[in-house]
C-alpha positions in Angstrom: 222.4 14.9 289.1 219.3 16.1 290.2 219.2 16.8 294.2 215.8 16.1 296.3 212.8 18.5 296.0 213.0 21.5 298.4 210.3 22.0 300.9 208.9 24.6 298.8 208.7 22.4 296.0 207.0 19.9 297.7 204.4 22.2 298.7 203.8 23.2 295.4 203.6 19.6 294.3 201.0 18.8 297.1 199.0 21.9 296.6 198.9 21.7 292.7 195.2 20.5 291.8 194.8 17.1 290.3 193.4 16.6 286.6 189.7 16.5 286.2 190.0 12.9 285.4 191.9 11.8 288.4 189.9 13.9 291.0 186.7 12.4 289.6 187.8 9.0 290.2 189.3 10.0 293.4 185.9 11.3 294.3 184.2 8.4 293.2 186.3 6.2 295.0 185.5 8.1 298.3 181.9 8.0 297.6 182.0 4.4 296.8 183.9 3.8 300.5 181.3 5.8 302.0 178.5 3.9 300.6 180.2 0.7 301.5 180.5 1.8 305.3 177.0 2.6 305.0 176.0 -0.6 304.0 178.0 -2.2 306.5 176.6 -0.4 309.2 173.1 -1.2 308.4 174.3 -5.2 308.2 175.3 -4.7 311.6 172.3 -3.3 312.7 170.6 -6.3 311.3 172.7 -8.6 312.9 172.1 -7.3 316.5 168.4 -7.3 315.6 168.7 -10.9 314.2 170.9 -12.0 317.3 168.6 -10.3 319.8 165.4 -11.9 318.6 166.4 -15.1 317.4 170.2 -16.3 319.1 169.6 -15.1 322.5 165.8 -15.4 322.7 164.3 -18.5 324.0 162.9 -21.4 321.6 159.0 -20.5 321.1 159.4 -17.3 322.8 157.5 -14.2 322.2 160.2 -12.2 321.0 160.9 -14.6 318.1 157.9 -13.4 316.4 159.9 -9.8 315.9 163.0 -11.5 314.6 164.0 -10.5 310.8 163.3 -14.1 309.9 159.8 -13.3 310.4 159.8 -9.6 309.3 161.2 -9.5 306.0 159.0 -12.3 304.4 155.8 -10.8 305.4 156.9 -7.4 304.1 157.4 -8.8 301.0 154.3 -10.9 301.0 152.4 -7.6 302.3 153.6 -5.4 299.7 152.4 -7.7 297.2 149.1 -9.5 298.2 147.5 -6.7 300.7 146.5 -3.2 300.9 149.6 -2.0 302.1 150.6 -0.1 299.3 147.2 1.9 299.7 148.0 3.0 303.2 151.8 3.9 301.9 150.1 6.0 299.6 147.9 8.3 302.0 150.5 8.5 304.3 153.0 9.8 301.5 150.2 12.1 300.7 149.9 13.2 304.4 153.5 14.3 304.6 153.5 16.1 301.3 150.4 18.3 302.0 151.6 19.0 305.4 155.1 20.0 304.0 153.2 22.1 301.1 151.0 23.8 303.9 154.3 24.5 306.0 156.6 25.9 303.2 153.6 28.2 302.1 153.4 29.5 305.7 157.2 29.3 307.1 159.1 30.6 303.5 157.3 34.1 303.8 157.0 34.4 307.8 161.1 33.4 307.5 161.8 36.2 304.7 159.6 38.8 306.8 161.2 37.8 310.0 165.2 37.7 308.5 164.5 41.0 306.5 163.0 43.3 309.4 164.7 43.3 312.8 161.7 44.9 314.6 159.8 42.2 313.4 162.1 39.5 314.4 162.5 40.6 317.9 158.5 40.9 318.4 158.0 37.5 317.1 161.0 35.2 318.2 159.8 34.8 321.7 156.1 33.7 320.4 157.8 31.7 318.3 160.2 29.8 320.0 157.3 28.9 322.8 155.0 27.8 320.0 158.1 25.6 318.8 158.8 24.1 321.9 155.3 22.5 322.4 154.9 19.1 320.8 152.6 18.4 318.0 150.8 15.6 319.7 149.7 17.9 322.5 147.4 19.7 320.1 145.7 16.3 319.3 142.7 16.6 321.5 142.1 20.2 320.2 142.6 19.5 316.6 139.9 16.8 317.0 137.7 19.0 318.4 138.3 22.0 315.8 138.5 19.6 312.8 136.8 16.4 313.5 138.1 13.2 312.8 139.8 12.4 309.4 142.6 14.2 307.7 142.2 17.6 308.4 142.8 17.3 312.0 146.2 15.3 310.5 147.2 18.2 308.4 146.9 20.8 311.0 149.3 18.7 313.0 151.8 18.1 310.1 152.0 21.6 309.2 152.2 23.1 313.0 155.0 20.5 313.2 156.9 21.4 310.1 156.5 25.0 309.8 159.0 25.9 312.7 162.3 24.3 311.1 161.3 26.0 307.6 160.9 29.4 309.3 163.8 29.4 311.4 166.1 28.2 308.5 164.8 30.7 306.2 165.2 33.8 308.4 168.8 32.9 309.3 169.4 32.6 305.3 168.1 36.0 305.0 170.4 37.3 307.8 173.2 35.3 306.2 173.2 36.8 302.6 176.3 38.8 301.6 175.4 42.5 301.9 177.4 43.2 298.5 174.5 41.5 296.6 171.8 43.5 298.0 174.2 46.7 297.6 174.6 45.6 294.3 171.3 45.2 293.5 170.4 48.5 295.1 173.1 50.6 292.8 171.3 49.1 289.6 167.9 50.6 291.0 166.3 47.3 291.5 162.8 47.3 292.7 161.4 45.5 296.2 160.2 42.6 293.8 163.3 42.3 291.9 165.5 42.5 295.1 163.3 39.6 296.5 163.0 37.5 293.2 166.5 38.0 291.9 168.9 38.1 295.0 166.9 37.2 298.3 165.3 33.9 297.5 167.8 32.5 295.3 170.5 33.2 298.2 168.3 31.4 300.8 167.1 28.4 299.1 169.8 26.2 300.3 168.4 27.4 303.9 165.3 26.4 303.1 166.0 23.1 301.8 167.9 22.6 304.9 164.8 23.4 306.8 162.8 20.9 304.8 165.0 18.4 305.6 164.8 19.0 309.1 160.8 19.3 308.9 160.6 15.8 306.9 162.4 14.1 309.9 159.6 15.7 312.2 156.9 15.1 309.7 157.7 11.3 309.7 157.8 10.9 313.5 154.5 12.7 314.0 152.9 11.2 311.1 152.1 7.9 312.5 150.8 8.4 316.0 148.6 11.0 314.0 147.4 8.3 311.8 146.3 6.4 314.9 143.5 9.0 315.4 140.3 8.8 313.7 141.5 7.2 310.5 140.9 4.2 308.3 144.0 4.2 306.6 147.7 4.9 306.8 151.0 3.4 308.2 149.9 4.2 311.7 146.3 2.9 311.2 147.8 -0.3 310.0 150.3 -1.0 312.7 147.2 -0.8 315.1 145.3 -2.9 312.6 148.3 -5.8 312.7 148.4 -5.5 316.4 144.7 -6.2 316.9 145.0 -8.9 314.5 147.9 -10.4 316.8 149.7 -10.2 313.1 153.2 -9.4 315.1 155.6 -10.2 311.9 153.4 -7.9 309.8 153.8 -5.4 312.7 157.7 -5.7 312.6 157.2 -5.6 308.8 155.6 -2.5 308.8 157.8 -0.4 311.4 160.8 -1.8 309.3 159.0 -0.3 306.0 158.5 2.9 308.1 162.3 3.2 308.7 163.1 2.8 305.0 160.5 5.0 303.7 161.9 7.7 306.1 165.3 7.3 304.8 164.6 7.4 301.4 162.8 10.9 301.9 165.8 12.0 303.7 168.0 10.8 301.2 166.0 12.9 298.4 166.0 15.8 300.7 169.8 15.4 301.2 170.3 14.9 297.3 168.5 18.2 297.1 170.5 20.2 299.7 173.6 18.9 297.8 172.3 20.3 294.6 171.5 23.9 296.0 174.3 24.1 298.4 
């Protein structure tokens, strides 16, 4: 008769890797569980919104105009029977252009700052000072320099997004495994080969983390920027709904901004997982 398993045998069995099929099934169940919890959390949020604007609000009260019972039908109608898709397109274009400018500035600067210690020491105080200035405080100066239109918006979005990208890139360079660079030097790699074959591939994950942080900042800064001297965009559309006293449409636009921001962050998270 076989005795009970010893402690070492039991520990070995627990540490034995699962077969690929069982591991994939377990990972799938974990993802499904997390997704269901996320959906439940969103359901609780909508329920609290509904309770606050429908159940607890007095009959005929002003707050009832912002209830989900008013916002969801208005959002559907706006998407199908208004120019809201054009405003969405223009806002997304401004986000992508601002992010592209921030990448073009932040990644090279981050690579230089992370590589050269003297440059890091010389620029860190200035960068930290500029980073702490709210991008919205530059609005009057941006309008005086660039006039009204898209140009000041691009300037403000770039200023807002460049800092997380720059700092994440510099941190990625500093965290590179020194054995990689030593191996490249032992193989007589040129500086260009060192940059393109070792440094850039090694910091892609950090850059994407900076991009994810930048997208969150961009989406927050975009709406007030679009309330400044432009005739299209989600920020402008919010002002338009306020001026028309279309409060259900205003709430629908606020809801849409949250959904679009969530989608952008989901794309950034997927890219981070892909390259991490």
